[in-house]
C-alpha atoms as one frame of an Amber mdcrd trajectory, in Angstrom:
protein
   0.000   0.000   0.000   1.726   3.128  -1.219   1.261   6.731  -0.125   1.026
   9.146  -3.057   0.973  12.928  -2.741   2.728  16.216  -3.225   5.581  17.137
  -0.873   4.351  18.009   2.640   0.998  16.220   2.229   1.539  14.332   5.492
   2.757  10.990   4.116   5.726  10.573   6.470   3.742  11.802   9.454   1.036
   9.218   8.788   3.603   6.434   8.460   5.230   7.471  11.748   1.846   7.430
  13.524   0.530   4.082  12.237   3.789   2.102  12.336   7.107   1.906  14.143
   8.861   3.497  11.146  10.811   6.664  11.878  10.890   8.612   8.599  12.458
  12.050   8.563   9.742  14.669   8.953  10.255  18.364   8.259   8.261  21.297
   6.969  10.002  21.599   3.613   9.643  19.767   0.294  11.517  16.563  -0.470
  12.373  15.611   3.084  11.708  12.022   2.015  14.399  11.078  -0.490  13.893
   7.315  -0.442  10.773   5.229   0.194  10.206   4.302   3.839   8.340   1.142
   4.774   6.341   0.484   7.907   4.294  -2.421   9.213   0.830  -1.205  10.190
  -0.769  -3.222  12.991  -4.448  -3.967  12.450  -7.144  -5.734  14.448  -6.732
  -9.347  15.640  -2.936  -9.369  15.153  -3.167  -8.689  11.427  -0.931  -6.195
   9.636  -0.046  -4.705   6.280   2.919  -2.851   4.797   2.690   0.875   4.073
   5.223   2.605   1.806   5.934   6.321   2.153   6.960   7.360  -1.349   8.761
  10.686  -1.903   6.490  13.562  -2.917   5.363  13.896  -6.507   5.325  17.247
  -8.279   3.826  18.171 -11.625   6.302  17.068 -14.282   7.686  14.162 -12.218
   7.132  11.817 -15.168   9.620  14.015 -17.074  12.163  13.823 -14.268  11.201
  16.999 -12.337  11.646  16.931  -8.575  12.796  13.448  -7.682  11.097  12.284
 -10.875  11.473   8.804 -12.230  13.743   7.714  -9.412  10.755   7.144  -7.140
   7.837   6.695  -9.537   9.177   3.152 -10.029   8.395   2.413  -6.378   4.703
   3.136  -6.928   4.526   0.212  -9.360   5.227  -2.215  -6.500   2.066  -1.290
  -4.579  -1.325  -2.923  -5.126  -3.211  -0.036  -3.470  -2.441   3.658  -3.778
  -3.528   6.035  -1.020  -3.612   9.538  -2.449  -3.011  12.131   0.254  -4.122
  15.739  -0.168  -4.178  18.299   2.677  -7.534  19.793   3.694  -6.105  23.302
   3.228  -5.332  22.754  -0.472  -6.845  25.266  -2.862  -8.497  22.506  -4.913
  -8.319  18.934  -3.612  -9.924  17.412  -6.702  -7.461  19.243  -8.969  -4.460
  18.101  -6.898  -5.736  14.533  -7.160  -6.067  14.929 -10.960  -2.493  16.257
 -11.239  -1.146  13.331  -9.202  -3.184  10.879 -11.251  -1.953  12.445 -14.492
   1.679  12.091 -13.381   1.087   8.391 -12.781  -0.694   8.071 -16.150   2.149
   9.828 -17.975   4.708   7.595 -16.290   2.868   4.292 -16.709  -0.833   4.069
 -17.681  -1.076   0.645 -15.974  -0.790   2.431 -12.612  -4.376   3.607 -13.128
  -5.492  -0.030 -12.815  -4.474  -0.060  -9.156  -7.045   0.403  -6.408  -7.121
   4.063  -5.324  -8.145   5.601  -2.013  -8.052   9.215  -0.849  -7.090  10.639
   2.529  -7.822  14.292   3.167  -4.966  15.068   5.556  -4.503  17.772   8.159
  -8.288  17.724   8.600  -8.025  18.924  12.182  -7.790  22.363  10.516 -11.168
  21.902   8.764 -14.423  22.350  10.655 -17.611  20.417   9.761 -18.772  23.111
   7.334 -15.494  23.074   5.404 -15.434  19.267   5.379 -18.951  19.243   3.957
 -17.876  21.717   1.268 -14.812  19.586   0.463 -16.930  16.407   0.198 -19.079
  17.978  -2.507 -16.097  18.198  -4.896 -14.148  14.991  -4.329 -13.297  12.373
  -6.954 -15.471   9.270  -7.004 -13.191   7.035  -4.922 -13.354   5.942  -1.270
 -12.110   8.749   0.994 -11.584   9.596   4.634 -10.670  12.755   6.532  -7.627
  12.231   8.749  -5.286  14.109  11.024  -2.183  12.135  11.934  -1.161  14.657
  14.589  -4.613  14.682  16.253  -5.107  10.919  15.638  -8.373  11.743  13.849
  -9.757   9.274  11.322  -6.811   6.867  11.657  -8.963   3.878  12.645 -11.352
   4.612   9.773  -8.399   4.838   7.383  -7.015   1.478   8.535 -10.496  -0.078
   8.169 -10.830   1.330   4.644  -7.397   0.017   3.634  -7.985  -3.402   5.213
 -11.355  -3.788   3.461  -9.726  -3.086   0.092  -6.866  -5.488   0.852  -9.342
  -8.217   1.809 -11.448  -7.630  -1.313  -8.390  -7.776  -3.582  -7.197 -11.011
  -1.928 -10.585 -12.643  -2.534 -10.738 -11.468  -6.166
């Protein structure tokens, strides 16, 4: 299960909260230079692997930012969790840009199961969350805040349900 998002979307913070992994976390782009893996404990002694992939920027498929060096790592994941902060100007547009980068790199990546986490949602009140919900892509989503531990259980449930469904299929 791979975390996909722009730099500073909260990928490393999430990994550090749900696993024993200790990725470098800082408030500047490209803190994560290599993928970090963590084992996420789930109910009844079950677990799954989560991969924190370095942030994608527009043009990554052409080598911008960390470019192709890390897009390869996305191919190894069966599920992609797109992470977009609640304070983004346009969450749906950010998702489209990320999706387009994957498409440009390798169209087969669009065949992978996709989920969406609206991060840093402790900054969004109910009214803003309702407004955000009205313009989200048509994929399963959850509002989370890694720092406030909000929505983490729901996120794990969502991921586990998709993992279970893909193992049965």
